N, C-alpha and C positions, 0 to 999 in steps of 0.2 A: 558484240555489244558489251558483254560483261567484263571484258578483259581489264579495263581500266576504271570500271565503276565501282563505287562503294557498295558493300553489301551488309545487310543487318548483321549485328554481332551476335555470335552464339557459341555455346560450349557443347562438345559431344559428350553426352552422358553415358552412352553404352553403344556397342557395336554388335549386330546380329547378322546371321546369314541372310544377305539380300538387303538389309536396311540398317540405319542407325537411328539413334534417339538423340535429339538436340534440344537444348534449352536456349530460347532466343531472349535477348534482353528487351526491355521496355523500348518502344519506338513510337514515331508518329507516322501516320499514313495519309495519303490523299486517295480518296475512294470514290467510286461511282457505281450506282446500281443501274443495270440496264434490264428491260423487260425480257422474260422468257428465261429458259435454263440452257446450259450449254455455252459454248463460246461463240455463238452466232453474232452477237453484238459486240464482240471484243474489239474489232478494229475501230469502230465508232467510239467505244468507251476509251480505248487507248488514246485516240486523237483529242478527246476531251480532257483527259487528265494531263496528257502532254501539253496541251494548251495552257493549262494552269502552270506547269513548271517553266514553260517557255515564255512567260511574262503575262499570261492571261489572268491577272489578278489585280487587286486594287492598288497595289504598289508598282505594278509593271516590273516586278522583280523576278529575274531568271533564277531557278533553282536547279542545282545539278541533278542529272539523271542518276538513278541507282538501279540496282538489279537485286532480286528478280522482280518482274511484273507478276502479280499473283491474281488468281482467278478462282472463284468458288461459287456454288449454288446456294441460294437462300430461299426461303418460302415465297419471297416477293420478286425473285428474278435472279440474275447473275451479277455478282460483285467483282469488281476489278480494283486493285490497289497498287500504288507505288509507295514504297517506304521513302520517307523524307531523309536527307542527309542527317547524320548523327549531330552535326553542328547546330541543327535547328530544334527549337522546342515548339510546342503547340502555340505558345504565347508570341513568338516572334515571326511566325509564318503569316504571310499576307492572305487576306480573304479572297477566295476564288471568285472571278467574275461569272463563272458558270454556276448557277445555283444548285446544279446536280452534283457538283464536286464537293464531297465532305472531307474536312480535316478531322481526324480522330487519333486519340491516344491509344496505344495498344499496350497493355501489361505484358510482363514477361510471360512466356508460355512454352510448353513442351510439346514436340511433335516427333512422330516416327517419320523418316525420310527415305524415300525410294528414288534414287537417281535413275534417269534414262536419257538416251540421246534420240535424235531423229525428230520426226513430225510430232507435234503435241495436239493432233486433232482429238475432238471430243470422244470418238469411239476408242481410241488408243488410251487416252487419259482415264476413261471410265473403267477400262479393263485393268489398267495398272492400280487404280484406286482399289478395286475389288481384290487385287493380288496383295496390296499392302495391308488391307483389313484382315486378310487371312493370315499373313505372316505375323501381324501384331497379336492376333488371337492365339496363334500357335506358340507364342512364348509367354502367354498368360496375362498380356496387357489388355486394357480396355480402351477403345476408342471413345473419346469425349466430345467430339464435334465432327463437323463435315470435312471431308478431304478437300485440299487445296492444290491447284496446279500452279507451280512456280516455274516461270520461263526466264532463263537468264540471257539468252542470245536473240538478236534480231532475226526473226525468221525470214525476212526479206533479203538479208545480206550474208547470212551464215549457212553454209552447206548443212543439209540435215545431219549427216554423220558426225558433225563437229558441234552440234547444238547441245547445250547443257539444260536439261529440264529436270524437275523433281515433282514428286507427289509428297505433300506434307499432310500428315493425319494427326490431329490433336490426340494425346493419350494421357492416361492417368500416369503419375510418376511420383513415387515417394523416395526420398533420398535416405 
């Protein structure tokens, strides 16, 4: 999936044993909140956001797919997001037909990133999130938000050992 897809722009700030720290540029995302925690509602959420970019909007405009698809837990459920292509601003994106799909600006942010391949099941992702939190603490950084699962490849068409996945953990960073 991700081989020819645009990805959000970032700069590597530092590299550590097992992870790196990245600063992501400002972007715009299409997001959807689904009930419950974990990735149980992810396929339905994916279809609803995909519907938006495939023309399910007030302009019937198709918008290019990007990678990764991001998922994280909130107090109200699980959030899924697609980053919009960099050519778009929040002002020129069409209004979604699905009232659950929200278009949101995202300010630049800094995350610790732990890459992994294979399946991105909830149990594996949770284990790797805990590992990244431990690695971050081990180098004296502090997590500042909830961990995010970033999935770059289509799990339906990409062999597990070839899949690119990452855990992103917001961290404090002073330059």
